[in-house]
C-alpha positions, 0 to 999 in steps of 0.5 A: 740471053746476053752474049759473053765478051769476045775476049773472055774464054770463060764467062759466067753471069749471076750464078746461083747454087744451093747445096742439098741441105739447103745452104747457099753456095753461090748467090749471084756470082758473075765472073769473066776470065781472059784467055791465058789469064791466071785468076785466083779465086780467094776466100776462107773455107766455105766461101763458095770457091770450089762450087764456083770452079765446079760450075765453071768447069761443067762438073755441076750445073748452076740452079740459075745463071749462065756459064760460057766457054769460048762463046758456047753455053755450058749451062745448056749442055747435057751431062754427056756434052759437059763430060766430053768438054771436061775430058777434051778441053779442061784439066782439074786438080783436087785438093787431095790426090786421087789416083788409080791404085792399080796403075803406077805414077806415069800410067796415072799421069798418062791415063787421060791422054790414053782415054782421048785415044793418044798412043801409049808411047806418046802419052808416056812421053808427055806424062814423063815430061811433067813428072820430071818437072815436078820431081816425080820422074825416074824410079818414082814414076814406076811406083804405084800410089801406095809406094809414094808419099802424099806430096808425091801423089799430089804432084802426080795429079798435077802432072796428069792435069798438065799432060793433056795440055788443057785450054783451062786448068781448074786448080782447087787448092792444088798445093793443100797436101804439100809442105812449104818448099813443095808448094813453092816449087809446084806453084812456080811450075804451074804458073810457068807452064800456064804462061808458056803454054797459054793455059788459062788457070782458075786457082781456088785458094785460101792462102794470100801468098798463093793468090798473089801469084795470079794475074788477078784475084776474085774474092768470095765470102758466103757465096758472094763476090766481095771487093776484098777478103783479108785472109789470116796468116797461114799456120803450118800443120802436118800432113799424113806423112808428118810433113808440114802442110797447109792449114786445116782451118782458117780464121775469120776474114774481113771483107767489104761487099762489092757493088 
């Protein structure tokens, strides 16, 4: 078993993963991520971006290959150890907001901290700091999810991921439900927070403009790494609130296979 490079906080070698229906999601993908780096994983829908993030975060185990976090083998961990790793060291943002309906916005944002054992007052302070930065503080912080717009709910999810000060933040199309102005603001907040707090970010995106904000880009197509993937222009659609949003479908991508 080959040891990972010392300067990589995350390192994966020859990852293979197949969906339950037999379709391949990853076919021999290798990647290294340096500490404090913002890495964009780009590619069209179905290219394997989400599966790669799920394998790197320990959410699922690859059928073959290795995943290392700070020189610790994640791929050999059992479910409980991987769950503890995700709780204590990682943050995750889904492409659509998932919140506890019985809790208000700040309670949702503070929940992972309280599950770690952080006191309620301290957890609320940390949550409110990020909610304010993402423009869902004040009265909005006391509202329950059904009282918020979809874009506001997604910003609460982003605040929740940042409030725990993760070593690595996995962001799977984090601005998908947001309209153009919200996307720009949220992405600036994410990248600024990552750089100022030394957070390593893996950002899955099908938007070339979003990928351009990263320090480096890894391109995927059909579960394989490629040298380039030319994504089509982003066409605006409307979200559930009638607000313009990220595209619902991507066109054909042009690529060249990596060596």
